[in-house]
BAFI-3210 file (N, C-alpha, C; in Angstrom, 3 decimals, decimal comma, padded with zeros to 6 digits):
// residues 131
n [1|2|3|4|5|6|7|8|9|10|11|12|13|14|15|16|17|18|19|20|21|22|23|24|25|26|27|28|29|30|31|32|33|34|35|36|37|38|39|40|41|42|43|44|45|46|47|48|49|50|51|52|53|54|55|56|57|58|59|60|61|62|63|64|65|66|67|68|69|70|71|72|73|74|75|76|77|78|79|80|81|82|83|84|85|86|87|88|89|90|91|92|93|94|95|96|97|98|99|100|101|102|103|104|105|106|107|108|109|110|111|112|113|114|115|116|117|118|119|120|121|122|123|124|125|126|127|128|129|130|131]
n.u [000,829|000,520|001,191|-001,312|-001,799|-003,969|-006,077|-005,434|-005,925|-008,703|-009,651|-008,862|-010,540|-013,030|-012,846|-012,588|-015,083|-016,960|-015,987|-015,588|-014,801|-015,422|-015,013|-017,218|-017,348|-017,529|-015,527|-015,292|-013,692|-011,902|-011,066|-012,359|-010,263|-008,062|-008,633|-008,561|-005,833|-004,564|-005,577|-004,341|-001,634|-001,790|-002,403|-000,077|001,714|000,795|-001,376|-004,024|-006,036|-006,977|-006,956|-008,077|-008,044|-009,618|-008,825|-009,658|-009,589|-007,585|-007,526|-006,320|-007,614|-010,299|-012,344|-012,349|-011,738|-011,469|-010,720|-010,917|-008,869|-005,484|-003,599|-001,543|-002,680|-004,875|-003,426|-001,990|-004,139|-005,277|-003,328|-003,630|-006,253|-007,573|-008,626|-007,327|-004,719|-003,994|-003,984|-001,982|000,179|000,424|000,925|003,350|005,051|005,044|006,104|008,669|009,707|009,682|009,406|006,285|005,569|004,260|005,657|006,968|004,727|003,470|005,430|005,585|002,905|002,685|004,458|003,039|000,789|002,012|003,008|000,585|-000,501|001,370|000,978|-001,656|-001,369|000,334|-001,366|-003,326|-001,836|-001,159|-003,612|-004,009|-004,540|-007,088|-009,397]
n.v [-001,180|002,184|005,404|007,829|011,011|012,509|011,072|011,353|014,092|014,155|012,591|014,174|016,403|015,139|014,255|016,701|017,800|015,862|015,061|012,381|009,273|006,045|002,560|002,348|004,492|005,943|006,657|007,652|005,555|004,414|001,753|000,475|-000,567|000,815|003,397|002,987|002,191|004,564|006,324|005,211|005,760|008,552|009,008|008,021|009,935|012,154|013,722|013,156|012,673|010,257|006,764|003,541|000,060|-002,976|-006,242|-008,789|-012,034|-011,890|-009,159|-006,346|-003,996|-004,375|-003,318|000,038|003,099|006,609|009,753|013,292|016,016|016,909|019,746|020,078|018,666|020,319|022,610|021,629|020,943|023,469|024,624|023,250|023,476|025,192|024,649|025,587|026,249|023,689|022,249|023,651|023,113|020,273|020,012|021,418|019,841|017,454|018,371|019,225|016,890|016,157|014,696|013,415|014,210|015,024|017,128|018,327|019,017|020,790|022,828|023,809|024,559|026,535|028,411|029,246|030,354|032,396|033,998|034,821|036,222|038,273|039,601|040,475|042,186|044,087|045,185|046,303|048,236|049,918|050,951|052,718|051,526|050,566|047,954]
n.w [000,000|-000,846|000,491|000,388|-000,244|-001,056|000,032|002,740|003,048|002,539|004,676|006,860|006,465|006,865|009,559|010,831|010,253|011,209|013,637|014,498|012,937|011,522|010,561|008,947|007,304|004,073|001,380|-001,785|-004,077|-002,341|-000,134|002,984|004,439|003,323|004,225|006,998|007,357|006,598|008,523|010,749|010,170|010,180|012,826|014,052|013,101|014,361|013,612|014,155|017,110|018,361|017,701|016,995|016,268|015,321|014,590|012,190|010,995|008,228|008,056|009,332|009,850|010,228|011,815|012,705|014,463|014,500|015,832|016,373|015,619|016,074|017,281|015,462|013,333|012,661|011,901|009,660|007,969|007,589|005,983|003,598|002,922|001,046|-002,229|-004,552|-003,624|-002,771|-005,238|-006,663|-005,020|-005,139|-007,875|-008,122|-006,530|-008,003|-010,446|-009,711|-008,803|-006,117|-002,780|-001,608|001,058|004,326|005,465|003,225|001,653|003,431|003,598|000,934|000,454|002,408|001,360|-000,931|000,334|001,812|-000,283|-001,439|000,703|001,051|-001,362|-001,005|001,219|000,124|-001,859|-000,209|001,131|-000,993|-001,470|000,528|002,984|002,766|002,094]
ca.u [000,000|001,226|000,561|-002,083|-002,035|-005,348|-006,901|-005,131|-006,652|-010,137|-009,908|-008,768|-011,789|-014,111|-012,705|-012,901|-016,525|-017,753|-015,241|-015,215|-015,197|-015,098|-014,890|-018,416|-017,233|-017,288|-014,866|-015,284|-012,405|-011,038|-011,655|-012,324|-008,896|-007,203|-008,932|-008,037|-004,369|-004,171|-005,866|-003,271|-000,434|-002,037|-002,294|001,349|002,384|000,314|-002,400|-005,298|-005,868|-007,249|-007,168|-007,991|-008,476|-009,846|-008,508|-010,453|-008,956|-006,356|-007,749|-005,997|-008,471|-011,677|-013,136|-011,479|-012,331|-010,508|-011,422|-010,223|-007,618|-004,552|-003,237|-000,760|-003,632|-005,582|-002,474|-001,744|-005,363|-005,423|-002,387|-004,054|-007,708|-007,988|-008,423|-006,314|-003,405|-003,726|-003,632|-000,666|001,166|000,604|001,545|004,746|005,775|005,219|006,980|010,032|010,127|009,886|008,637|004,936|005,478|003,528|006,567|007,131|003,438|003,284|006,381|005,205|001,621|002,973|005,068|001,952|-000,027|002,816|003,017|-000,748|-000,647|002,205|000,288|-002,831|-000,885|000,830|-002,528|-003,967|-000,956|-001,301|-004,953|-004,067|-005,064|-008,452|-009,494]
ca.v [000,000|003,451|006,523|008,624|012,291|012,925|010,421|012,020|015,368|013,864|012,119|015,337|017,159|014,386|014,281|018,067|017,994|014,917|014,776|010,974|008,385|004,641|001,726|002,449|005,664|005,670|007,686|007,080|005,131|003,876|000,710|000,725|-000,876|001,947|004,512|002,602|002,257|005,969|006,875|004,726|006,553|009,926|008,974|007,881|011,188|013,184|014,580|012,879|012,399|008,882|005,757|002,157|-000,880|-004,363|-007,112|-010,005|-012,871|-011,294|-007,723|-005,670|-002,816|-004,844|-002,237|001,054|004,408|007,701|011,005|014,471|016,504|017,557|021,100|019,875|018,268|021,527|023,468|021,057|021,073|024,874|024,900|022,585|023,584|025,827|023,752|026,173|026,047|022,249|021,849|024,226|022,392|018,939|020,193|021,812|018,665|016,536|018,991|019,288|015,551|016,126|013,679|013,830|014,051|016,085|018,268|018,984|019,623|021,954|023,874|024,407|025,237|027,750|029,372|029,824|031,194|033,579|034,849|035,411|037,183|039,434|040,320|041,144|043,289|045,106|045,845|047,120|049,388|050,808|051,546|053,532|050,764|050,110|046,651]
ca.w [000,000|-000,885|001,187|-000,550|000,421|-001,362|001,047|004,011|003,041|002,666|006,041|007,739|006,322|007,496|011,015|011,261|010,112|011,979|014,855|014,592|011,848|011,768|009,376|008,106|006,440|002,650|000,574|-003,129|-004,624|-001,297|000,701|004,423|004,863|002,935|005,135|008,304|007,344|006,561|009,854|011,618|009,876|010,615|014,286|014,369|012,783|015,280|013,018|014,808|018,543|018,766|016,670|017,440|015,233|015,687|013,463|011,971|009,968|007,706|007,898|010,594|010,007|010,068|012,395|013,275|014,737|014,621|016,126|016,842|015,050|016,986|016,849|014,232|012,298|012,230|011,182|008,338|007,168|007,195|004,888|002,350|002,845|-000,206|-003,377|-005,440|-002,986|-002,818|-006,602|-006,984|-004,220|-005,721|-009,198|-007,909|-006,032|-009,136|-011,445|-009,187|-008,412|-004,673|-002,072|-001,257|002,505|005,016|005,630|001,926|001,302|004,304|003,229|-000,347|000,640|003,170|000,430|-001,739|001,217|002,113|-001,482|-001,572|001,801|000,729|-002,433|-000,432|002,051|-000,796|-002,462|000,832|001,365|-002,149|-001,372|001,720|004,098|002,488|001,443]
c.u [000,877|000,451|-000,089|-002,474|-003,403|-006,286|-006,661|-005,922|-008,151|-010,490|-009,835|-010,037|-012,942|-014,030|-013,011|-014,417|-017,327|-017,173|-014,750|-015,595|-014,763|-015,121|-016,142|-018,344|-016,933|-016,636|-014,673|-013,866|-011,471|-011,778|-011,588|-010,921|-007,917|-007,374|-008,363|-006,526|-003,891|-004,463|-004,779|-001,995|-000,592|-001,952|-000,819|002,111|001,941|-000,716|-003,777|-005,043|-005,981|-007,452|-007,126|-008,570|-008,627|-009,633|-009,481|-009,817|-007,666|-006,493|-007,473|-006,870|-009,934|-012,649|-012,152|-012,300|-011,202|-011,296|-010,471|-008,940|-006,771|-004,312|-002,466|-001,670|-004,406|-004,662|-002,218|-002,958|-005,557|-004,493|-002,893|-005,566|-008,178|-007,636|-007,348|-004,907|-003,021|-003,264|-002,269|000,441|001,473|001,323|003,029|005,589|006,055|006,232|008,438|010,556|010,413|009,072|007,292|004,725|004,706|004,401|006,742|005,854|003,218|004,179|005,959|003,875|001,824|003,596|003,999|001,081|000,710|002,831|001,669|-000,972|000,157|001,567|-000,912|-002,410|-000,384|-000,321|-003,234|-003,136|-001,053|-002,624|-005,100|-004,684|-006,481|-008,420|-010,227]
c.v [001,248|004,498|007,418|009,940|012,879|012,336|011,057|013,321|015,140|013,422|013,287|016,179|016,455|014,430|015,677|018,278|017,133|014,617|013,331|010,248|006,984|003,876|001,735|003,637|005,235|006,886|007,056|006,775|004,498|002,805|001,147|000,461|000,230|003,104|004,209|002,694|003,706|006,666|006,454|005,537|007,994|010,036|008,901|009,178|012,320|014,133|014,377|012,405|010,932|007,978|004,393|001,269|-002,264|-005,218|-008,283|-010,753|-012,215|-009,780|-007,004|-004,441|-003,182|-003,815|-001,239|002,285|005,410|008,950|012,087|014,803|017,096|018,980|021,032|019,493|019,459|022,445|022,947|021,214|022,511|025,239|024,348|022,672|024,118|024,926|024,277|025,992|024,572|021,826|022,402|023,469|021,029|019,039|020,552|020,629|017,687|017,092|018,996|017,924|015,408|015,013|014,264|013,586|015,216|017,326|019,036|019,689|020,890|023,114|024,583|025,148|026,546|028,818|030,031|030,752|032,493|034,534|035,537|036,482|038,443|040,270|041,086|042,346|044,424|045,885|046,752|048,381|050,394|051,552|052,387|052,818|050,266|048,783|046,786]
c.w [000,000|-000,085|000,144|000,130|000,077|-000,314|002,415|004,106|003,238|004,081|007,028|007,672|007,036|009,018|011,551|011,276|011,088|013,354|014,908|013,313|012,168|010,460|008,501|007,142|005,006|002,010|-000,787|-003,602|-003,607|-000,501|002,162|004,968|004,528|003,912|006,523|008,382|007,345|007,893|010,839|011,407|010,358|012,137|014,698|014,129|013,711|014,695|013,651|016,236|018,897|017,561|017,335|016,344|015,833|014,451|013,396|010,812|009,506|007,488|009,218|010,861|009,780|010,632|012,996|013,620|014,915|014,969|016,588|016,119|016,162|016,488|015,529|013,061|011,756|011,429|009,770|007,441|006,713|006,038|003,554|002,128|001,487|-001,393|-004,337|-004,907|-003,057|-004,210|-007,016|-006,256|-004,832|-007,068|-009,055|-007,453|-007,171|-010,138|-010,997|-008,746|-006,924|-004,033|-001,636|000,242|003,111|005,154|004,321|001,514|002,128|003,926|001,945|-000,232|001,396|002,273|-000,448|-000,901|001,540|000,920|-001,662|-000,506|001,517|-000,375|-001,912|000,409|001,177|-001,435|-001,455|001,088|000,229|-002,122|-000,122|002,908|003,901|001,771|000,132]
res [m|k|r|d|m|e|l|v|r|k|v|l|f|l|i|e|e|q|t|e|l|d|s|s|v|c|i|e|g|y|s|s|g|d|i|g|r|h|c|s|m|m|y|e|y|g|l|i|k|n|f|c|a|l|a|a|d|d|d|p|y|y|h|f|s|a|n|g|l|t|w|e|g|f|d|f|l|d|k|i|r|d|e|g|i|w|q|k|t|v|k|t|i|a|k|k|g|l|d|m|s|i|k|t|i|g|t|i|a|t|a|f|i|t|a|a|t|e|g|a|v|s|a|i|m|k|n|g|g|e|i]
***
């Protein structure tokens, strides 16, 4: 299984919205096992507060639950929340051949946000402080 940052982003949105999700959650294009494995990785990285899984037969994520974003989880989600920033970030990572890690994504998304903020501040200053 490969780590899928699109799925990580979708799960973060769901946990933010619903507070909790479990193995009954459906995300188009992903199995319950995929979602469970990604929740486990997100918990290990510190993006979500709680995660537990119950295994059955050969499925270690037969039933799982995850809930609550950590401060780090909220910060990361805020960096990738905007669809335009997300798409630019993913495109830049692919174009430059960079790793698709949380740290790289956060760094590049922050650079786009900083550039947009600087542009907005510059426009406000040119307008005499008016928006």
